[in-house]
C-alpha positions in Angstrom: -20.8 -11.0 -5.2 -18.7 -14.2 -5.6 -18.9 -14.9 -1.9 -22.6 -14.2 -1.7 -23.3 -16.4 -4.7 -21.4 -19.3 -3.1 -23.0 -18.7 0.3 -19.8 -17.9 2.1 -19.8 -15.8 5.3 -17.2 -13.1 4.7 -15.5 -10.1 5.9 -14.1 -7.6 3.4 -10.6 -6.3 4.2 -9.5 -3.4 2.1 -6.2 -1.6 1.9 -5.2 1.6 0.2 -1.6 1.5 -0.9 1.0 -0.2 -3.0 1.1 -3.9 -3.5 4.8 -3.5 -2.5 3.9 -2.3 1.0 3.8 -5.3 3.3 3.0 -3.2 6.4 -0.5 -2.4 5.4 -3.1 -2.8 8.2 -5.4 -4.9 6.1 -2.7 -7.3 5.0 -1.4 -7.6 8.6 -5.0 -8.3 9.8 -5.5 -10.9 7.1 -2.2 -12.8 7.9 -3.1 -12.7 11.6 -6.5 -14.2 10.9 -5.0 -16.9 8.7 -2.4 -17.8 11.4 -5.0 -17.8 14.2 -7.2 -20.0 12.0 -10.0 -17.4 12.2 -10.9 -18.0 8.6 -11.2 -21.0 6.3 -10.9 -19.2 3.0 -9.3 -16.1 1.5 -10.9 -14.8 -1.7 -9.1 -12.2 -3.8 -10.1 -10.7 -7.2 -6.6 -10.7 -8.6 -3.5 -12.0 -6.9 -1.5 -8.8 -7.4 -4.2 -6.9 -5.5 -3.2 -8.8 -2.4 0.6 -8.4 -2.9 2.5 -7.5 -6.0 5.4 -9.8 -5.2 5.5 -12.7 -2.8 2.1 -14.2 -3.5 3.7 -17.6 -3.1 4.5 -16.7 0.5 0.8 -15.9 1.2 -0.1 -19.3 -0.5 2.3 -21.1 1.8 0.9 -19.4 4.9 -2.6 -20.4 3.8 -1.6 -24.0 3.1 0.2 -24.3 6.5 -3.0 -23.2 8.2 -5.4 -25.2 6.1 -6.9 -22.0 4.6 -8.2 -22.2 1.0 -6.9 -19.4 -1.2 -9.2 -18.5 -4.1 -8.2 -16.1 -6.9 -11.3 -15.2 -8.9 -9.7 -13.6 -11.9 -6.6 -15.4 -13.0 -4.2 -13.6 -15.4 -2.5 -16.6 -16.9 -2.7 -15.2 -20.4 -0.3 -12.4 -19.6 2.9 -12.4 -21.7 5.9 -12.9 -19.3 7.7 -9.8 -20.8 4.6 -7.7 -20.2 4.4 -8.9 -16.7 8.0 -8.1 -16.1 7.5 -4.6 -17.5 4.5 -4.1 -15.2 6.5 -5.3 -12.2 9.5 -2.9 -13.0 7.1 0.0 -13.5 5.4 -0.8 -10.1 8.8 -0.7 -8.4 9.8 2.6 -10.1 6.4 4.1 -9.2 6.7 3.2 -5.5 10.3 4.4 -5.2 9.6 7.6 -7.1 6.6 8.4 -4.8 8.8 7.8 -1.8 11.6 10.0 -3.2 9.2 12.9 -4.2 7.3 12.5 -0.9 10.6 13.0 1.0 11.4 16.0 -1.1 7.9 17.5 -0.6 8.3 17.1 3.2 11.7 18.8 3.1 10.3 21.6 0.8 7.4 22.1 3.2 9.8 22.6 6.1 11.9 25.0 4.1 8.8 27.0 3.2 7.6 27.0 6.8 10.9 28.2 8.1 11.2 30.8 5.4 7.8 32.2 6.3 8.9 32.4 10.0 12.1 34.2 9.0 10.3 36.6 6.6 7.6 37.4 9.2 10.3 38.0 11.9 12.2 40.2 9.5 9.0 42.2 8.7 8.2 42.6 12.4 11.9 43.7 13.1 11.6 46.2 10.2 8.3 47.6 11.6 9.9 48.0 15.0 12.8 49.9 13.6 10.5 52.2 11.7 8.6 53.0 14.9 11.8 54.1 16.6 
């Protein structure tokens, strides 16, 4: 709406994932567009929606390429301690998800291999009963 109201031509780039993940397709596309001077302005709702940490790096990339960076909703009123707590919780959440994700993949492999072994044991048992 902000872009429409201001008469900007725009492309919406969306990403699903953590603000700590810098390998997101949308973020990569945006940085490439900035560096290739394919846009004159980047508009974000909140700066932590673009990246959780390193927003200053994105600002620097935009400045170096004469791209305006607009943050619609500033969160200047946030208490520094509250912001620090949010940042730490974000980091813990991402690493917990990675840890449990790795465990779930390992558990899935164990379950799959167990099913194979049990089905093989059942077929061996049936063969023995037929003899």
